[in-house]
C-alpha positions, 0 to 999 in steps of 0.5 A, a space after each residue: 634187098 636193104 629196104 625189105 623187111 628182114 622177117 624170118 620163117 623157120 622151117 623144121 622138117 620132122 619125122 617125129 623125133 623126141 628131140 623136136 621139142 629141143 629144136 623148137 625151144 632153141 628157136 623160141 629162145 632166139 634173141 632175134 625172134 622168128 616171125 613163124 615156125 613151120 613144123 613140116 611133119 613127114 610121118 603118119 604118127 601124131 606130132 605134139 607141139 607146144 602152144 607158141 605164137 606163130 607155130 604152124 604144123 604142115 604135113 607131107 608124105 609120110 616118107 616124102 623125104 627131108 627135101 620134100 618137107 623143106 621145100 613145102 615149108 619154104 613154099 608155105 612160108 610168109 617171111 622174106 627169109 628162111 632159116 632151116 633147122 633139122 629136128 635133132 639139132 639146136 641153135 644157140 640163142 644168137 644164131 639168127 641175130 648173128 647171121 641176119 646182122 652179118 648180111 645186113 652189114 654187107 647190104 646185098 643188092 639182090 637175093 642171091 646169097 646164103 648165110 651159114 654158121 659154123 657148128 659145134 659137132 656133138 657126138 658121144 666122144 666129145 665136141 668139135 667145131 666144123 668147118 675149120 675155116 670159112 669160105 674165101 671171098 674168091 672161092 667157088 662154093 662147090 670147091 669149098 664144099 667138096 675139095 680137100 685142102 689139107 689132110 686134117 680137116 680141109 673141107 667146107 661144111 654148110 649143113 641144113 641147120 646152119 642155113 639162112 637165105 631169101 625165100 625167093 632163092 629156093 623158089 628159083 632153085 628149089 630143093 630136089 625132093 627126089 634126093 634121100 641123101 646129100 640133100 643140102 649140099 646138092 642144093 648148094 651145088 645147084 646154086 654154085 653151078 647156076 648162072 648167078 652163084 650166090 654170095 656166102 656169108 659166114 660168121 666166125 663163131 659157131 651158132 648151131 649144135 649139130 648132133 651126130 648120130 646114126 642118121 641118114 649119113 650112116 646108111 649111104 652106100 659108096 655106090 649111091 654116093 658115087 652115083 650122086 657125084 657123077 650125076 650132080 658134080 661137074 664131070 669136067 672139074 676132075 679135082 672136085 669130083 675126085 676129092 668128093 669120091 676120095 673123101 665122102 664116098 670113101 667114108 660111105 665105103 668105110 661104113 660098109 665095113 669093107 676094105 675091098 670096097 674102100 680100095 674100089 672107091 679110091 680107084 673110082 676117084 682116080 678113074 672119073 676124077 683127079 683127087 688132089 694130094 690132100 684127098 689122096 693122102 687122107 684116103 690112103 691113111 684111112 684105108 690103112 687105118 681100117 685095114 689094121 683095125 679089121 685084119 682079114 676082112 675083105 
């Protein structure tokens, strides 16, 4: 790997959001220039792009889904490395430089690695930095992503816009085009469960602005989230699947505006898994908080 060129292809799936231009501008401003920018359109509407060197427009769908668009871009890429960016997020100018330099210093001997940065999570109420800690050297990737180690925070976060990895890795283990939610973590989980789990490289500083709005995450039902967990997570790892349902699926139930559904979700977490103390306390506190805010709702 050390002797190979460190050329980066940027893949941006899009449904034609107005923020696409901002995302492209953040790629063009990188101190470590990308070899190409692949815009993968998943809409029937026209996509208007700036005149930039290396900018290509690809199409899937329409409505093929984010993973179908990502994988099509990856398969069409010419670079040795792929960097993903959602069309409503943006990079700091040193994003690619930070991640590529970090991996170069580690000098991995194969292509079984993923680099990911922390993010500035931006919403109307203000900014936060996610996650609160990087993965430990001896920590399993699925445990980092899905287990809750503390009541406040305590879960890993590796969102698509933070990821840089060898193209060959996603050719060996592709993104699942059938998935419409939990898409990026499903791929990371598949890597974690493979015969050769990847090394993970994470710099200390955030290099991505992750804009949080009413996207796909808000539309996931608790039932679908639980079904995803039962299909994709290791059923014998009861702590991990229990924590996932008690945290992620429970938040989906919260978005359904049903306290009853939240309790049902927590019961399911204990039926199919064994949530740890932090996840259990978090879940009970969240249900109590929602119950007090929404008295009389089932």
